[in-house]
C-alpha positions in Angstrom: 6.2 16.4 -23.0 3.1 14.2 -23.5 1.9 12.2 -26.5 -0.9 14.0 -28.4 -2.6 10.7 -29.0 -2.5 8.6 -25.8 -1.4 11.1 -23.3 1.7 9.2 -22.0 4.7 11.1 -20.9 7.5 11.0 -23.5 10.9 12.5 -23.9 11.0 16.1 -25.0 11.5 16.4 -28.8 10.5 12.8 -29.5 9.2 12.4 -33.0 7.1 9.3 -32.2 5.4 8.0 -29.0 7.1 4.8 -27.8 3.8 3.7 -26.3 1.3 4.1 -29.2 3.6 4.9 -32.1 1.8 8.1 -33.1 3.8 10.9 -34.7 4.3 13.9 -32.5 4.3 17.5 -33.7 7.2 19.8 -33.0 5.4 22.3 -30.7 4.5 21.5 -27.2 1.2 19.8 -27.0 -1.4 19.9 -24.2 -3.0 16.8 -23.0 -6.7 16.7 -23.5 -9.2 15.0 -21.2 -10.2 12.8 -24.1 -6.6 11.5 -24.4 -6.4 10.8 -20.7 -9.9 9.2 -20.6 -9.2 7.1 -23.7 -6.5 5.2 -21.7 -7.5 1.5 -21.4 -8.7 0.6 -17.9 -7.0 -2.5 -16.7 -9.4 -4.5 -14.7 -8.8 -7.8 -12.9 -10.7 -9.6 -15.6 -8.3 -8.3 -18.3 -5.1 -9.2 -16.5 -3.4 -12.3 -15.2 -5.7 -12.3 -12.2 -8.8 -13.2 -14.4 -9.2 -16.6 -12.7 -8.9 -15.2 -9.2 -11.9 -15.9 -7.0 -12.3 -12.6 -5.2 -15.1 -14.1 -3.1 -12.4 -16.3 -1.5 -11.3 -13.5 0.8 -11.4 -13.9 4.6 -9.7 -13.4 7.9 -8.9 -16.7 9.7 -7.5 -15.3 12.9 -9.3 -16.0 16.2 -10.7 -13.6 18.7 -8.5 -14.8 21.5 -5.4 -14.5 19.4 -6.2 -10.9 18.4 -6.9 -10.0 22.1 -3.7 -11.7 23.1 -1.6 -9.8 20.5 -3.3 -6.5 21.4 -2.8 -7.0 25.1 0.9 -7.9 24.6 1.4 -4.8 22.5 -0.3 -2.5 25.0 1.4 -3.9 28.0 5.0 -3.9 26.6 4.4 -0.4 25.1 3.3 0.8 28.5 6.3 -0.8 30.2 8.8 0.7 27.7 7.1 4.1 27.8 6.2 3.8 24.1 9.8 3.3 22.8 9.0 -0.3 21.8 5.8 0.6 20.0 7.2 0.5 16.4 8.5 -3.0 16.9 5.4 -4.2 18.7 3.1 -2.7 16.1 5.0 -4.5 13.4 4.6 -7.7 15.4 0.8 -7.0 15.5 0.7 -6.3 11.7 2.6 -9.5 11.0 -0.1 -11.4 12.9 -3.0 -9.6 11.2 -1.7 -10.0 7.7 -0.6 -13.7 8.3 -4.3 -14.4 9.0 -5.6 -12.4 6.0 -6.5 -14.0 2.6 -7.6 -11.8 -0.3 -8.8 -13.6 -3.5 -7.2 -16.9 -2.3 -3.8 -15.2 -1.7 -2.4 -15.1 1.9 -0.8 -11.7 2.7 2.5 -11.1 4.5 3.7 -8.0 6.3 7.4 -7.3 5.8 7.8 -4.1 7.8 10.4 -4.1 10.6 10.3 -2.1 13.8 13.7 -0.5 13.1 12.3 0.9 9.8 9.3 2.4 11.6 11.3 3.6 14.6 13.0 6.5 12.8 9.6 7.6 11.3 8.0 7.2 14.7 10.6 9.6 16.4 10.1 12.1 13.6 6.4 12.0 13.8 6.4 12.4 17.6 8.8 15.4 17.3 6.7 17.0 14.6 3.6 16.5 16.7 5.2 18.2 19.7 6.7 21.0 17.7 3.3 21.8 15.9 1.4 21.6 19.2 -0.4 18.4 18.0 -1.5 19.8 14.6 0.7 17.2 12.8 -1.1 14.4 14.6 -4.0 14.8 12.1 -1.7 13.5 9.3 -0.3 10.6 11.3 -2.9 8.0 10.4 -2.4 8.6 6.7 1.4 8.6 7.0 1.3 5.4 8.9 -1.1 3.7 6.6 1.0 4.5 3.5 4.0 3.0 5.3 2.1 -0.1 6.3 0.6 -0.8 2.9 4.0 -0.4 1.3 5.2 -3.3 3.4 2.4 -5.8 2.5 3.1 -8.6 0.0 1.4 -11.7 -1.3 2.9 -14.6 0.7 1.3 -17.7 -0.8 -1.7 -19.1 -2.7 -4.4 -20.9 -0.6 -6.1 -23.9 -2.1 -9.8 -23.0 -2.9 -11.3 -25.2 -0.3 -12.3 -22.6 2.3 -16.1 -22.7 1.5 
């Protein structure tokens, strides 16, 4: 059941919405576009990130470091016939996110190769079984997994520029 005023999901049979406090009618209500669109938009300026300098975003890794990491990942992946790819890719992502600063906050990648290995085997199997059709979904599946393992590591003093 959804609140007739604010559109938030509430327990079935609730007399009042715990979010906005409006009285609910006994019959099932449909949520209107107006109720959904009247939800307040929470922008960075209205949250605790109001003082964040979003222009203070940059990548401070060097070209030689990136080339070195990519060559190491490719070489060891080749030698291990791709079995070490999940651990090596996590190694690469740790390097990339360690050198990434967004709004003055350094990022950190927390994914582990063991976590990715099971998904990797499943994805390879599904790609083989579906005669490579499943491969079209792999970039999205991987990106969702990657982003779910990115955190803010630390605040960088605002002296970059």
